[in-house]
C-alpha positions as CSV (number, residue, x, y, z in Angstrom):
1,M,-0.3,0.2,0.3
2,S,1.1,3.6,-0.7
3,W,1.0,6.2,2.4
4,T,1.1,10.1,1.9
5,T,2.4,12.0,4.8
6,A,-0.5,12.3,7.0
7,S,-2.0,16.1,7.4
8,S,-2.1,18.4,9.8
9,R,-5.3,18.3,10.5
10,A,-7.0,16.4,12.8
11,A,-9.6,13.7,11.5
12,A,-13.5,14.9,12.5
13,A,-16.2,12.2,12.4
14,T,-19.5,11.2,14.2
15,G,-17.6,8.2,16.3
16,F,-14.6,10.0,16.6
17,A,-14.9,12.2,19.3
18,V,-12.2,15.5,18.0
19,T,-14.2,18.4,18.3
20,L,-14.5,21.1,15.2
21,S,-17.3,24.0,15.0
22,I,-19.9,21.5,13.8
23,L,-22.4,24.5,13.2
24,G,-19.7,26.5,11.5
25,R,-19.0,24.0,8.9
26,A,-21.9,24.5,6.2
27,G,-20.1,26.0,2.9
28,A,-23.4,28.1,1.8
29,D,-26.4,28.9,3.4
30,P,-29.6,26.7,3.1
31,T,-31.9,27.2,0.9
32,A,-35.5,27.8,1.5
33,P,-36.4,24.4,0.2
34,E,-34.0,23.3,2.0
35,K,-34.5,24.5,5.5
36,A,-38.1,22.9,4.8
37,M,-36.6,19.9,4.2
38,A,-34.1,19.9,7.6
39,E,-36.8,21.5,9.0
40,Q,-39.4,18.4,8.4
41,L,-36.3,16.0,9.4
42,F,-35.7,17.4,12.4
43,R,-39.5,17.1,13.6
44,E,-39.7,13.4,12.6
45,G,-36.3,12.7,14.1
46,K,-38.3,14.1,17.2
47,Q,-40.9,12.1,16.9
48,L,-39.0,8.9,16.1
49,L,-37.0,9.5,19.3
50,A,-39.9,10.0,21.4
51,D,-41.5,6.9,19.7
52,G,-38.7,4.9,21.0
53,K,-37.1,4.6,17.8
54,V,-33.7,5.8,18.6
55,A,-31.4,4.2,15.5
56,D,-34.2,6.2,13.2
57,A,-34.4,9.2,14.8
58,C,-30.6,9.7,15.1
59,A,-30.4,9.3,11.0
60,K,-33.3,12.0,10.6
61,L,-31.7,14.2,13.1
62,T,-28.1,13.9,11.5
63,E,-29.4,14.7,7.8
64,S,-31.2,17.6,9.2
65,L,-28.1,18.5,10.8
66,R,-25.9,18.4,7.3
67,I,-28.5,20.2,5.5
68,D,-29.5,23.0,8.0
69,A,-26.7,23.6,10.9
70,K,-28.8,24.9,13.9
71,L,-28.0,24.8,17.8
72,G,-31.3,23.0,18.5
73,T,-30.8,20.5,16.2
74,L,-27.4,19.6,17.5
75,L,-28.1,19.0,21.3
76,N,-31.2,17.1,19.9
77,L,-28.5,14.6,18.3
78,A,-26.5,14.4,20.9
79,T,-29.3,13.4,23.0
80,C,-29.8,10.9,20.6
81,H,-26.6,10.0,20.1
82,E,-26.3,9.9,24.2
83,R,-29.0,7.1,24.1
84,E,-28.4,5.5,21.1
85,G,-24.7,4.5,23.7
86,K,-22.4,6.4,21.3
87,T,-20.9,8.0,24.0
88,A,-18.0,9.8,22.2
89,S,-20.4,11.2,19.5
90,A,-22.9,12.8,22.3
91,W,-20.0,14.0,24.5
92,A,-18.3,15.7,21.6
93,E,-21.6,17.3,20.3
94,F,-22.6,18.1,23.7
95,T,-19.5,20.3,24.4
96,E,-19.8,21.6,21.1
97,A,-23.5,23.0,21.5
98,A,-22.1,24.6,24.9
99,S,-19.4,26.5,23.1
100,E,-22.0,27.6,20.7
101,A,-24.8,27.9,23.2
102,K,-22.3,30.3,24.7
103,K,-21.5,32.3,22.0
104,A,-25.5,32.8,21.6
105,G,-25.9,34.2,24.9
106,Q,-28.0,30.6,25.9
107,E,-26.7,30.2,29.4
108,S,-30.0,27.5,29.7
109,R,-28.3,25.7,27.3
110,V,-24.9,26.0,28.0
111,D,-25.8,24.7,31.5
112,F,-27.6,21.7,29.8
113,A,-24.7,21.0,26.9
114,R,-22.4,20.9,29.9
115,D,-24.1,18.8,32.1
116,H,-24.3,16.3,29.9
117,A,-21.0,16.5,28.1
118,R,-19.5,16.2,31.8
119,Q,-21.5,12.5,32.9
120,L,-20.9,11.4,29.8
121,E,-16.9,11.8,30.1
122,K,-17.1,9.6,32.8
123,R,-18.7,7.0,30.6
124,L,-16.0,7.5,27.5
125,S,-14.2,4.3,25.8
126,R,-11.2,5.2,25.0
127,V,-8.1,3.8,23.0
128,I,-4.2,4.5,23.1
129,V,-2.5,3.6,19.8
130,R,0.9,3.0,21.3
131,I,3.7,2.5,17.8
132,A,6.8,1.3,18.7
133,S,9.4,3.5,16.9
134,P,7.3,5.9,14.8
135,P,8.2,6.1,11.2
136,A,8.5,9.6,9.6
137,G,4.8,10.4,8.3
138,V,2.9,7.9,10.1
139,V,-0.6,7.4,9.6
140,I,-3.3,6.1,11.7
141,R,-6.4,5.3,10.2
142,L,-9.5,4.0,12.0
143,D,-12.4,2.4,9.8
144,G,-10.6,4.6,6.9
145,K,-10.7,7.9,8.6
146,E,-7.8,9.2,9.6
147,L,-6.0,10.9,12.6
148,S,-3.0,12.9,12.6
149,A,0.4,11.5,14.0
150,A,-0.5,13.3,17.1
151,A,-2.4,10.8,18.3
152,V,0.0,8.3,18.9
153,G,0.0,7.9,22.7
154,S,-3.2,9.7,23.1
155,P,-6.5,8.7,24.5
156,I,-9.0,8.9,21.7
157,P,-12.7,8.7,22.8
158,L,-14.7,6.4,20.8
159,D,-17.9,4.8,20.2
160,P,-18.3,1.7,21.6
161,G,-18.0,-1.1,18.8
162,D,-15.8,-2.9,16.1
163,Y,-13.3,-0.7,14.7
164,G,-10.4,-1.7,11.6
165,L,-6.9,-0.2,12.4
166,E,-4.4,0.6,9.9
167,V,-1.9,1.6,10.4
168,G,1.5,3.0,8.1
169,A,4.3,5.2,6.3
170,P,6.0,6.4,3.8
171,G,8.3,3.5,2.7
172,K,6.6,1.0,5.3
173,Q,4.1,-2.2,4.9
174,A,0.8,-1.0,6.3
175,W,-0.3,-3.0,9.4
176,T,-4.0,-3.6,10.1
177,S,-5.8,-5.4,13.1
178,R,-9.2,-5.3,14.6
179,V,-10.3,-3.3,17.8
180,A,-12.9,-3.7,20.4
181,V,-14.3,-0.8,21.8
182,A,-16.0,-1.9,25.1
183,P,-18.7,0.4,26.8
184,G,-17.0,2.6,29.0
185,P,-15.7,3.7,31.0
186,V,-12.4,1.9,30.0
187,I,-9.1,2.7,28.6
188,A,-7.6,-0.1,26.0
189,E,-4.4,0.3,24.5
190,V,-2.9,-1.3,21.3
191,T,0.7,-1.8,20.7
192,V,1.2,-1.5,16.9
193,P,5.0,-3.3,16.4
194,A,7.6,-1.6,14.3
195,L,6.8,-1.0,10.7
196,R,9.0,-3.3,8.2
197,D,10.3,-1.8,5.4
198,E,8.3,-2.5,2.3
199,T,11.1,-4.4,0.9
200,A,10.8,-6.6,3.5
201,S,7.6,-8.3,2.1
202,V,9.2,-8.7,-1.4
203,E,9.4,-12.4,-2.5
204,P,10.6,-14.0,-5.7
205,P,7.1,-14.8,-7.5
206,A,6.5,-18.1,-6.6
207,A,7.0,-21.0,-9.3
208,R,3.7,-21.7,-11.2
209,P,2.6,-25.4,-10.7
210,T,2.3,-27.4,-13.4
211,A,-0.7,-29.0,-14.5
212,D,-0.6,-32.8,-13.9
213,P,-0.2,-34.6,-17.2
214,A,-3.5,-36.1,-18.4
215,P,-3.9,-39.5,-16.9
216,P,-2.9,-42.8,-19.1
217,R,-6.0,-44.2,-20.9
218,D,-4.6,-47.6,-20.2
219,G,-5.8,-46.7,-16.2
220,G,-2.0,-46.1,-15.1
221,L,-0.3,-49.6,-15.6
222,G,1.5,-47.8,-18.4
223,P,2.2,-49.0,-22.2
224,R,5.0,-51.7,-21.3
225,R,2.8,-53.7,-18.8
226,V,-0.6,-53.3,-20.5
227,V,1.9,-55.4,-23.4
228,G,2.8,-57.8,-20.6
229,L,-0.3,-58.4,-19.5
230,V,-1.6,-58.7,-23.6
231,V,1.6,-61.2,-24.0
232,A,0.6,-62.9,-20.7
233,G,-2.9,-63.3,-22.2
234,V,-2.2,-64.8,-25.3
235,G,-0.1,-67.8,-23.6
236,V,-2.9,-68.5,-21.4
237,V,-5.3,-69.1,-24.7
238,G,-2.7,-71.1,-26.2
239,I,-1.9,-73.3,-23.2
240,G,-6.0,-73.5,-22.8
241,V,-5.8,-74.4,-26.7
242,G,-3.0,-76.9,-26.0
243,A,-4.8,-78.7,-23.5
244,Y,-7.9,-78.8,-25.4
245,F,-5.8,-80.7,-28.3
246,G,-4.2,-82.6,-25.9
247,A,-7.4,-84.5,-24.5
248,R,-8.1,-84.6,-27.7
249,T,-5.2,-87.0,-28.5
250,F,-6.0,-89.0,-25.7
251,S,-9.6,-89.5,-26.8
252,K,-8.1,-90.7,-30.7
253,Q,-5.5,-92.9,-28.4
254,G,-8.8,-95.3,-27.0
255,V,-10.3,-95.6,-30.7
256,V,-7.0,-96.3,-31.5
257,E,-6.8,-99.1,-29.4
258,D,-10.2,-100.5,-30.4
259,N,-9.6,-100.4,-34.0
260,C,-6.3,-101.6,-34.3
261,S,-4.3,-104.8,-33.5
262,G,-1.0,-105.0,-33.3
263,A,0.4,-102.9,-36.5
264,L,-2.9,-103.8,-38.3
265,C,-6.0,-101.2,-38.4
266,N,-9.2,-100.8,-40.2
267,R,-10.0,-97.7,-41.7
268,M,-11.8,-95.9,-38.6
269,G,-8.5,-96.6,-36.6
270,L,-5.9,-95.5,-39.5
271,D,-8.1,-92.3,-39.2
272,A,-8.1,-92.0,-35.4
273,D,-4.5,-92.7,-35.4
274,D,-3.7,-89.6,-38.2
275,A,-5.8,-87.0,-35.9
276,A,-4.4,-88.4,-33.0
277,H,-0.5,-87.6,-34.1
278,T,-1.7,-84.3,-35.4
279,S,-4.0,-83.2,-32.2
280,A,-0.8,-84.2,-30.0
281,T,1.8,-82.0,-32.5
282,I,-0.4,-78.9,-32.1
283,S,-0.9,-79.5,-28.3
284,T,2.5,-79.6,-28.1
285,I,3.5,-76.3,-30.0
286,A,0.3,-74.2,-28.5
287,I,1.7,-75.7,-24.8
288,A,5.1,-74.4,-25.6
289,A,4.2,-71.2,-26.9
290,G,1.9,-70.0,-24.5
291,A,4.3,-71.0,-21.9
292,A,6.8,-68.6,-23.6
293,C,3.8,-65.9,-23.9
294,V,3.0,-65.8,-20.2
295,A,7.0,-65.9,-19.3
296,A,7.8,-63.3,-21.5
297,G,4.4,-61.3,-20.5
298,A,5.6,-61.3,-17.1
299,V,9.2,-60.3,-17.3
300,V,7.6,-57.2,-19.8
301,F,5.0,-56.6,-16.7
302,F,7.5,-56.8,-14.0
303,T,10.1,-55.0,-15.1
304,A,8.2,-52.1,-16.2
305,P,9.9,-48.7,-14.3
306,G,7.0,-46.4,-14.8
307,P,3.4,-45.8,-16.1
308,R,4.6,-43.4,-19.2
309,E,7.6,-44.8,-21.1
310,R,6.7,-45.2,-24.3
311,T,7.2,-48.8,-25.3
312,S,7.9,-50.8,-28.8
313,L,7.8,-54.2,-28.6
314,W,7.0,-57.0,-31.3
315,I,6.1,-60.7,-31.0
316,A,6.8,-63.1,-33.8
317,P,5.3,-67.0,-32.9
318,R,6.9,-69.5,-35.2
319,V,5.9,-73.3,-35.8
320,A,8.5,-75.4,-37.9
321,G,7.4,-78.9,-37.8
322,P,6.3,-80.6,-34.9
323,S,8.3,-78.0,-32.5
324,G,7.3,-74.1,-31.8
325,T,9.4,-70.9,-30.8
326,L,7.8,-67.4,-30.0
327,S,10.3,-64.3,-30.7
328,V,10.1,-61.6,-28.7
329,G,11.7,-57.8,-29.6
330,G,11.7,-54.2,-29.5
331,A,12.6,-51.6,-27.0
332,L,11.3,-52.7,-23.7
């Protein structure tokens, strides 16, 4: 945050008991319609106050005073704020009203305003802001309202409530906090640590996290492991085929025994003998190739280093006569 040197003027706003000429702050005299509006708001405010609708009454009276600043309106607004529990606002307004009544020679109003101001002063809530080693140009802001550097270490009268406190200075980091002001009489102290230089908070920008790559379509196994599972699956099928033809061979042997006597066989026996030899050959090749596929698939699966490594693998079964081989190659 960028800060500028605090102005020498004191901040003045409702809730901050810093007196200034409330009645003399209007820039120009109100017009006739404005006076009429101020009078209507004043009457509504007094009626609302009589009806016990204090917050609404104070809003009406505040606006009436803004349009047409009159001593009577100020006194009624101070009374309204007193009933609302805004002790600091009421104290500041009664104090100002006493001063203005004195100028106008209205002694009854002077006594009324001073008496209320004295009673309210005993119930004020004050906050002292202390700053360790206050830097040059220090600025205090309460709920966005700027106070001068002279307010540091002084008891500031505040209406009960919750306030945002911000302290800063040129070239310094702003320090912020919340201040809970309890109904008075009470004095609360807030200690602000030494303000750090703005450069002290400069940190190298954090590296942007790279987006996680899209999950592989193989469910996270990785291409090599998928290949291993496929190869092993082919092997299991091959072993199954070999087992089938092996069982078929044994069944044909029974037919041969029933239709052959020694080296002599009838036609059914000869056909069964040929079929048995063929089934035996297929069974041997299928079981051998299947076992080789299962072994190769296991090797590929369990030696795969990671799920995202690219794999190039080829498998070439070859059958030669009564035996078979399986060739596996590629980038594993």
